[in-house]
Each structure stands twice: as structure tokens, then as C-alpha cells.
N, C-alpha and C positions, 0 to 999 in steps of 0.2 A: 709539554702538555699544559694547557692553561686551566686555571681553576674556574669554578662557576662565577665567583665574584669578578674575575677578570673579564669574563664574557658579558656579565650583566652591567657592571659599572664602568665608567660614569655615564653610560648612555641611557640608563633607566632611572626612575625615581626610587630612591631608597625607601621612602615612606611606604610605598605599596608592599614592601617586603617585611614590614613590621607586622606583628600579630595584631589582631583587633584590639586587644587590651593595651598594647603599646601605642597604637594609633589613638586610642581614647586618652591615654596619658598625655600625648602630644597636644591634643585639643584642650585638655584641662590646663596644661602649662600655658598655652597661648591665652586662654581666658583669664588665668590668674595674673599673667603679666599685664594684660590690658587693664585689670582692676587695680593691681598694686602699684603700677608705675603711673605717675602723673602724666597726663597727655603731653605736657610740655617737655618731659624728659625721655619719652619713648624713643625719639629719633637719636638722641645722644647715647642712650644705653643700648639700643637694639639695632640702630642703623636703618630703620624704616620708620615711616610716619604712622601715627596712631590709626589713621584710616586704612593704611595698607595692612596692618595687623588685623583689623576688623574684617577686612576682605578675605584674608587667609582663613580666619575663623569661619566665615560664611562659606568658603569653598570646601572646607573639610568634608569628606576625606579626599577630595581631589586636589591635594597640595602638590605643586611641582617643586620638588627640592633638588633637582638634578644640577642646577647651576649654583656653585658655591657663592656667587655674588648676587644671586637672584632673591627676590622678595620672599618666595616660599622657603628657600633654604634659610634665610636670615630669620624669618618668623619662627621656624621650628628650632633652629640651633640656639638663637639668642633667648627665646622664651624658656627653653629647657635649661639653659645655662643659668638664667636668672633664678628660676625656681630651685635649682640644685645648689647654686653657689652665690647668688646675688641677694636679692631682698629676702627677708625672713618672714615666713608664715608661722605665726604662733601655733603651738600644739592645739590650743583650743579652737583655732580656725581651720586647721588642716583638713578636717573632715568635711568642711564646706566646699572644698575644692577637689579633694582626692579621696578615693575609697581604698587606697593602698598606702602602705608606709612610704616614707621618703626614700628609703633604700630601693624600692621598686621603681620609683621615678628616676633615680640615679642610674639604675641598671638599664632602664629603657633608653635613657640618653646615651649610655655607652653602646648599646646595641645599634642605635641609629648612627652614631659616630663611626662605628666599625663598618657599617654598610656604605657610608658616604666617603670613608677614608679621610675624614676631616679630623683635625687635631682637637677640636673643642674650644671652649672659651668664646668670648664675644668676637664675632667676625666683622 
């Protein structure tokens, strides 16, 4: 007998299975990555161009994250990874980006990773 996740993935977008709160966290991570990373280093650190990241932000919540090498997947994964493990957002600035503690962002990233069956880290 197959499980629900075996029936759903990898043929569906994991993003759509996140709660509205987790989807909002994804958007905030992408916006923070766009702001904190210099445009010249976005491709090196995230595997996508700055314009591609901006396009994914504009597409939210219609992000296609089903292809692990696709732009939507890379934008979600690498933005969340950067916020959780990469660049540092000072405590005094955290509230400008997130209305939840960092632990909630890390938990949302883990939930998304579980849905995608990805290992995490920069892809």
C-alpha cells in the first residue's frame, strides 16, 4: 500500500501543500535573500539570477517547485537555506522581515524539505 506522499510527489508542487503561514514564510525568505545578497552574488549563492528570484517573488503563491533543478525549486530552497544557515539577519532587523521567530522559519524549511524529499542545503 502506498502512502499519500508517494501518490502526490514528485508529480505535484510541494509548495501548495504548505500552510498559508509557511507559504508566507517562503515569500519573506525570498524577499530577504533578494535584499541581503548583492545582485552580483545571487547566482553564485543561489544558482539563479537576481531577475529570476524577483520573478518567483512576483509569481508567489504560484511557485512551481516540483523540479529540483528548476528555478522555482531553487528560489524556495536556496532562499530558505540562506535565511536559516547563510547570511545573518541581526535581531534588531529580524522583525522587518519576519513576524515569527527564526525557529519557525527553520521548521517551515524542514516541512518543505520533507514534502519535496530534498536533502536541503544549497542546490
